[in-house]
C-alpha positions, 0 to 999 in steps of 0.5 A: 198831890198838890197838896203835896207839892211843897213838902215833897223833895225838901229836906229839912225841918218843919214845925207841925201845928196840928192834925185834923180829920177833916178840912174845915176843921185845918182851914179854922186854925188856918183862919186862926194864926193868920190873924195872929201873922203867922204863915202855913199850912195845910196839907193832908196827913199821906203827905206826912206819912202815908198812912195817914188821913185827914189834914196837918198844918204845918207852918212854911218855913223848912230849917236846915237843923235841929235845934234852928227848928226848935228855936222856931218852934219855941219863939210860934208858941209865944206869938200862939201864947200872946193871943191867946191860942191852944199850942200843945199839940206842935212839935217839930218834923225832919222831911226826907233823908237828912 
Protein backbone atom coordinates (compact mmCIF):
# COMPACT_ATOMS: atom_id res chain seq x y z
CA UNK A 1 0.00 0.00 0.00
CA UNK A 2 1.60 3.27 -1.16
CA UNK A 3 0.18 5.37 1.67
CA UNK A 4 1.99 3.08 4.12
CA UNK A 5 5.42 3.52 2.48
CA UNK A 6 6.58 6.33 4.77
CA UNK A 7 6.04 4.23 7.90
CA UNK A 8 6.56 0.65 6.71
CA UNK A 9 9.56 -1.05 8.33
CA UNK A 10 10.29 2.04 10.43
CA UNK A 11 11.13 1.96 14.12
CA UNK A 12 10.66 4.94 16.36
CA UNK A 13 7.97 7.32 17.51
CA UNK A 14 5.67 9.61 15.55
CA UNK A 15 3.21 12.30 16.50
CA UNK A 16 -0.27 11.44 15.28
CA UNK A 17 -2.57 14.39 14.73
CA UNK A 18 -6.00 12.86 14.27
CA UNK A 19 -8.11 10.13 12.62
CA UNK A 20 -10.63 10.95 9.88
CA UNK A 21 -13.35 8.85 8.26
CA UNK A 22 -12.73 10.29 4.78
CA UNK A 23 -9.66 11.37 2.86
CA UNK A 24 -11.34 14.76 2.17
CA UNK A 25 -11.55 15.51 5.92
CA UNK A 26 -7.89 14.51 6.33
CA UNK A 27 -6.87 16.73 3.42
CA UNK A 28 -8.69 19.72 4.96
CA UNK A 29 -6.74 19.15 8.17
CA UNK A 30 -3.43 18.87 6.26
CA UNK A 31 -4.15 22.21 4.54
CA UNK A 32 -4.67 23.95 7.89
CA UNK A 33 -1.54 22.38 9.38
CA UNK A 34 0.58 23.34 6.38
CA UNK A 35 -0.62 26.95 6.64
CA UNK A 36 0.79 26.87 10.18
CA UNK A 37 4.14 25.74 8.74
CA UNK A 38 3.90 22.09 9.79
CA UNK A 39 4.96 19.13 7.66
CA UNK A 40 2.53 16.23 7.77
CA UNK A 41 1.12 13.38 5.71
CA UNK A 42 -1.96 11.22 5.37
CA UNK A 43 -1.74 7.46 5.85
CA UNK A 44 -4.54 4.93 5.73
CA UNK A 45 -5.69 3.85 9.17
CA UNK A 46 -4.88 0.24 8.26
CA UNK A 47 -1.17 1.21 7.99
CA UNK A 48 -1.14 1.77 11.76
CA UNK A 49 -3.74 -0.76 12.83
CA UNK A 50 -4.91 -3.56 10.53
CA UNK A 51 -8.46 -3.42 11.85
CA UNK A 52 -8.70 0.34 11.28
CA UNK A 53 -10.31 2.07 8.35
CA UNK A 54 -10.26 5.74 7.43
CA UNK A 55 -7.26 8.05 7.33
CA UNK A 56 -4.74 9.31 9.85
CA UNK A 57 -2.79 12.57 9.72
CA UNK A 58 0.74 12.20 11.06
CA UNK A 59 3.65 14.60 11.36
CA UNK A 60 6.55 13.66 9.11
CA UNK A 61 9.33 13.59 11.68
CA UNK A 62 10.39 10.22 13.13
CA UNK A 63 11.73 10.27 16.70
CA UNK A 64 14.22 7.81 18.16
CA UNK A 65 12.86 8.04 21.70
CA UNK A 66 9.52 8.45 23.39
CA UNK A 67 10.89 11.50 25.23
CA UNK A 68 11.81 13.21 21.93
CA UNK A 69 8.34 12.48 20.57
CA UNK A 70 6.71 13.96 23.68
CA UNK A 71 8.82 17.12 23.26
CA UNK A 72 7.79 17.33 19.59
CA UNK A 73 4.15 16.86 20.57
CA UNK A 74 4.35 19.74 23.05
CA UNK A 75 6.13 21.99 20.54
CA UNK A 76 3.54 21.20 17.86
CA UNK A 77 0.66 21.90 20.25
CA UNK A 78 2.13 25.35 20.95
CA UNK A 79 2.31 26.09 17.22
CA UNK A 80 -1.28 24.95 16.74
CA UNK A 81 -2.48 26.98 19.72
CA UNK A 82 -0.74 30.10 18.40
CA UNK A 83 -2.52 29.54 15.06
CA UNK A 84 -5.88 28.84 16.76
CA UNK A 85 -6.02 25.27 15.42
CA UNK A 86 -7.62 22.56 17.57
CA UNK A 87 -5.20 19.91 18.83
CA UNK A 88 -6.87 17.82 21.56
CA UNK A 89 -6.72 14.50 19.66
CA UNK A 90 -2.96 14.43 19.16
CA UNK A 91 -0.77 11.74 20.73
CA UNK A 92 2.48 9.90 20.17
CA UNK A 93 2.60 6.42 18.67
CA UNK A 94 5.34 3.79 18.55
CA UNK A 95 6.19 2.25 15.19
CA UNK A 96 7.85 -1.11 14.73
CA UNK A 97 9.36 -3.29 17.41
CA UNK A 98 11.02 -0.94 19.90
